[in-house]
C-alpha positions, -999 to 999 in steps of 0.1 A, spaced: -747 146 327 -773 146 299 -770 173 273 -792 203 279 -796 205 242 -825 188 224 -828 173 189 -800 162 166 -770 182 156 -768 177 118 -736 181 97 -731 183 59 -694 178 51 -679 185 18 -644 172 8 -618 185 -17 -614 177 -54 -614 207 -77 -638 203 -107 -649 170 -91 -669 192 -68 -695 188 -96 -701 153 -84 -707 166 -48 -731 193 -61 -750 167 -81 -753 144 -50 -765 174 -30 -790 184 -56 -805 149 -55 -808 150 -17 -823 185 -19 -849 175 -44 -860 146 -21 -862 170 9 -862 208 1 -859 215 39 -825 197 40 -803 228 40 -826 247 64 -824 218 88 -786 214 85 -769 230 116 -733 229 102 -714 231 69 -679 217 70 -657 221 40 -622 214 26 -609 230 -6 -636 228 -32 -658 217 -4 -652 250 13 -661 268 -19 -694 247 -20 -700 256 18 -695 293 10 -717 293 -19 -745 276 1 -741 301 29 -747 329 3 -775 312 -15 -789 277 -3 -797 264 -38 -777 234 -51 -787 242 -87 -765 273 -86 -735 250 -77 -742 229 -109 -742 261 -129 -710 271 -113 -691 238 -120 -704 235 -155 -699 271 -164 -674 296 -150 -653 269 -133 -647 253 -168 -637 286 -182 -614 293 -153 -596 259 -155 -591 262 -193 -571 294 -187 -541 275 -174 -504 286 -170 -484 255 -179 -451 268 -165 -442 251 -131 -423 280 -117 -457 299 -114 -491 289 -101 -512 273 -127 -541 297 -120 -544 331 -103 -555 329 -66 -567 365 -68 -594 355 -92 -607 329 -68 -607 355 -40 -624 380 -62 -652 355 -70 -657 347 -33 -657 384 -23 -684 390 -49 -708 367 -32 -697 371 5 -687 408 5 -673 416 40 -691 389 59 -670 372 86 -670 336 97 -685 348 129 -714 362 109 -722 331 90 -759 320 90 -749 286 103 -722 268 123 -693 265 99 -659 248 96 -635 255 68 -601 240 71 -567 251 58 -530 251 67 -507 280 75 -471 275 63 -456 299 89 -431 326 85 -401 344 100 -408 379 112 -390 406 132 -396 403 169 -416 430 185 -398 442 217 -369 423 231 -337 425 209 -356 427 177 -343 393 163 -359 374 135 -386 352 150 -399 320 134 -437 316 133 -442 278 130 -466 264 106 -499 250 119 -533 236 108 -560 262 106 -597 260 115 -620 288 104 -650 283 125 -676 302 146 -677 274 171 -645 284 191 -639 315 209 -648 310 246 -623 318 274 -618 280 279 -611 276 242 -584 302 243 -570 287 275 -568 253 257 -550 269 227 -580 265 204 -584 293 178 -614 295 155 -602 326 135 -638 337 134 -629 373 125 -616 361 91 -638 370 61 -657 340 48 -643 348 13 -607 347 26 -613 315 46 -629 296 16 -601 308 -7 -574 298 19 -590 263 21 -587 259 -17 -552 273 -22 -536 242 -35 -498 245 -41 -489 243 -77 -525 249 -88 -529 283 -69 -508 306 -48 -512 308 -11 -537 331 7 -521 350 36 -497 322 39 -525 296 40 -526 266 17 -551 240 8 -571 222 35 -559 188 23 -528 195 45 -553 195 74 -572 166 58 -593 163 27 -623 153 49 -633 176 77 -661 155 91 -643 142 122 -631 178 131 -668 189 127 -679 161 151 -653 172 175 -665 209 174 -701 197 180 -690 177 211 -670 208 223 -701 228 221 -722 207 244 -738 181 221 -738 145 231 -723 120 206 -756 102 202 -772 136 192 -748 141 162 -756 130 127 -734 136 96 -734 131 59 -701 134 40 -704 142 3 -673 132 -15 -658 140 -49 -653 104 -61 -631 75 -48 -602 68 -72 -581 37 -62 -543 42 -60 -516 16 -58 -479 9 -62 -471 -22 -83 -435 -16 -78 -414 -36 -54 -408 -10 -26 -388 -33 -4 -355 -16 -13 -366 18 -23 -345 48 -12 -354 85 -9 -352 90 -46 -378 64 -55 -402 75 -28 -399 111 -39 -399 105 -77 -412 70 -83 -393 46 -105 -411 46 -139 -434 16 -136 -463 17 -161 -486 -3 -137 -481 21 -107 -514 41 -104 -498 72 -89 -505 105 -107 -487 138 -102 -504 154 -72 -494 190 -78 -505 207 -110 -477 211 -136 -457 185 -116 -437 166 -143 -437 132 -126 -455 113 -98 -443 115 -62 -455 84 -42 -446 97 -8 -466 129 -15 -496 110 -27 -495 87 2 -493 116 26 -521 137 11 -543 111 -6 -537 78 10 -544 88 46 -577 104 37 -589 77 13 -611 59 39 -596 70 72 -620 99 82 -652 80 70 -641 49 90 -635 70 122 -668 89 116 -686 56 113 -670 43 145 -682 74 163 -716 79 149 -727 44 138 -759 45 117 -761 83 122 -733 86 96 -734 82 58 -705 87 33 -716 94 -2 -686 88 -24 -690 70 -58 -661 51 -71 -648 66 -104 -635 43 -131 -603 62 -135 -584 93 -123 -602 126 -131 -577 155 -126 -589 184 -105 -588 208 -136 -604 183 -161 -628 201 -184 -633 176 -212 -669 167 -218 -664 130 -211 -650 137 -176 -678 162 -168 -705 138 -180 -688 110 -159 -689 131 -127 -726 138 -132 -735 103 -143 -716 88 -113 -735 110 -89 -769 105 -105 -766 67 -105 -753 64 -70 -775 49 -43 -785 77 -18 -812 58 0 -792 55 32 -786 92 32 -823 99 26 -832 76 55 -808 95 78 -822 128 67 -858 116 75 -846 103 109 -823 131 121 -828 162 100 -866 161 102 -871 142 135 -861 157 168 -869 125 188 -837 112 205 -829 75 206 -809 57 232 -776 47 216 -769 10 212 -739 -5 230 -721 -35 215 -703 -60 237 -667 -69 227 -663 -102 209 -650 -127 234 -654 -158 212 -619 -173 212 -629 -198 185 -628 -170 158 -595 -173 141 -575 -141 132 -575 -130 96 -544 -144 79 -519 -121 63 -521 -120 24 -497 -142 6 -473 -123 -17 -472 -133 -53 -440 -135 -74 -433 -98 -83 -435 -88 -119 -409 -63 -132 -428 -46 -161 -398 -32 -179 -383 -67 -181 -415 -86 -189 -432 -94 -222 -470 -91 -223 -500 -102 -243 -523 -73 -245 -558 -87 -242 -591 -70 -249 -618 -69 -223 -642 -94 -239 -651 -130 -233 -630 -141 -263 -593 -144 -257 -582 -119 -284 -550 -99 -281 -532 -72 -301 -514 -89 -330 -493 -79 -359 -511 -88 -390 -496 -118 -409 -467 -118 -384 -452 -91 -406 -417 -77 -399 -423 -47 -420 -429 -11 -410 -465 0 -414 -480 -35 -407 -514 -32 -391 -521 -41 -355 -553 -63 -354 -571 -86 -329 -564 -122 -330 -569 -153 -308 -542 -154 -281 -515 -180 -289 -502 -204 -263 -471 -195 -243 -454 -225 -258 -460 -213 -293 -426 -204 -310 -445 -178 -332 -460 -159 -303 -436 -130 -309 -461 -111 -331 -485 -109 -301 -460 -100 -274 -452 -64 -264 -427 -50 -240 -427 -16 -222 -396 5 -229 -386 38 -212 -391 70 -233 -372 94 -210 -405 113 -204 -422 107 -170 -454 88 -172 -450 78 -209 -437 46 -225 -431 29 -258 -446 -4 -265 -422 -25 -285 -432 -55 -305 -412 -87 -296 -415 -100 -332 -378 -95 -336 -377 -62 -355 -374 -27 -340 -411 -20 -344 -432 0 -320 -470 5 -315 -479 37 -334 -509 58 -340 -510 66 -377 -533 85 -401 -547 121 -403 -552 134 -367 -586 147 -377 -599 112 -385 -623 98 -360 -607 63 -357 -569 64 -364 -553 32 -376 -527 16 -354 -496 1 -370 -460 -8 -360 -432 16 -370 -395 22 -361 -389 49 -336 -391 83 -353 -387 118 -338 -416 131 -359 -439 103 -346 -429 106 -309 -463 117 -295 -480 89 -317 -457 63 -302 -459 73 -265 -485 56 -243 -496 55 -207 -520 33 -187 -552 46 -171 -571 22 -150 -606 15 -162 -638 8 -142 -629 -28 -139 -596 -32 -120 -570 -51 -140 -581 -36 -173 -565 -4 -185 -571 23 -211 -540 27 -233 -539 64 -238 -519 81 -266 -499 112 -260 -512 127 -292 -534 158 -286 -564 158 -308 -561 185 -335 -595 201 -324 -580 209 -289 -573 247 -286 -569 249 -248 -536 250 -230 -551 229 -203 -540 193 -210 -571 180 -193 -595 199 -215 -598 175 -243 -611 139 -246 -580 117 -248 -574 91 -276 -570 56 -265 -566 22 -282 -599 6 -292 -611 -21 -315 -633 -18 -346 -643 -36 -378 -643 -14 -409 -653 -22 -445 -625 -47 -451 -639 -69 -424 -607 -70 -404 -611 -65 -367 -582 -41 -359 -569 -17 -333 -577 20 -338 -571 52 -318 -605 62 -306 -619 89 -283 -622 76 -247 -657 68 -238 -663 61 -201 -699 47 -206 -688 20 -232 -654 10 -219 -650 -27 -225 -638 -25 -261 -615 3 -251 -598 -15 -222 -572 -42 -221 -555 -66 -196 -517 -73 -197 -509 -110 -195 -473 -117 -185 -455 -142 -208 -436 -161 -181 
């Protein structure tokens, strides 16, 4: 039976990501500037976590400019007031709820001016039984949908609950109650435990409410795609490695929970891996060309509470330079045009001559903590970190020099090896020249470019001798970040300052040398390095 409804059902879906919601807001502002009727013609807002905050703000005031002001103003102030002790939330959930109540007052989900879906997860409880023998009764945990699109007798019969009597402020806060970062809200935690991306759930609600699939159009606005991977050989991992990782400098797995000391691969896989592309792929299969996913790839991991100016500029730059033409075409077709089109049907491929895709061939596995590396700058010239004059003395400068051949018996002054520091996520880089010398950031910490030398391990130099790897925009090249906090930093938030990384410069003496420089996402080549195994 054809749908009695006419026109297109239009969805704007916003995903999770903390401060990275600034990227979403900037993309939305560009769409809105191109078509000021966009929000008026949107039938449904769907949100998860920071995407639910965005949805709530738009319900209160449909002006994307206010979102930009939010993420570049009060949100930065909020994230800089961080509790760094892991036995308490990093930030007060009551402040988030208070902010939402200030704009939504006592408005309920059922009273929202549009169709709405905000997702969360209730952790359950154990409560005293009412009636019966009065025993303690478990209330199992469950995914939560806060929506005004469920509530019929049939919905209730099918066990579908929209929780539409919940205040919008409580629903939005519940959706953003990320464990570790914030406390729970009425037992509800972040919508990422439902899924970071609520688009497919939104499509299902539209179908449930009588819309035909070919009438539904959706745009998902992301918070930036950040590639993750495990370089470690997981073939024989047990529970300990899956829960805690194994200390591999090339594993791009960051601590998922705020104030978490080390990474947890299985947690990242569960909450990040499954939502990386899964929902956009399913939404595309469902809607075809009536679906667009706007999600720029970020050059490296941007924490949810990052407030440093480089990260904030990167989020806005990424959104402003991203191609939104397909989204604008879809808006013109479906948001502004009520003419329905007959959906295309594609026959299955029955050509037996098309060969199946071959499985990838595994390369010989590199064990980083057992391997020596050349550290090569991201330039067309084969230049690597080198100890000047092949010196065995403490304080020798680290310079850039042409890479020696692997058969050269004097290559030791260009070879480096990772060494465990005992601190999760941080490593020493030890020279293989033969002396106990380690890559060290030296000089006055107020200096713009800090000289890099080799020194013996010293307790007073610990933060200057600890390094971690941050993937750059070009996969295979890494920023080598120092643990030293710039002296100008006054915030307790470790993501509030521009980090210091190894870069290359030529000073008055004419020597091309390595220096500790502020990270610059725009000009990244001279600040990024590849690791070439010596084997």
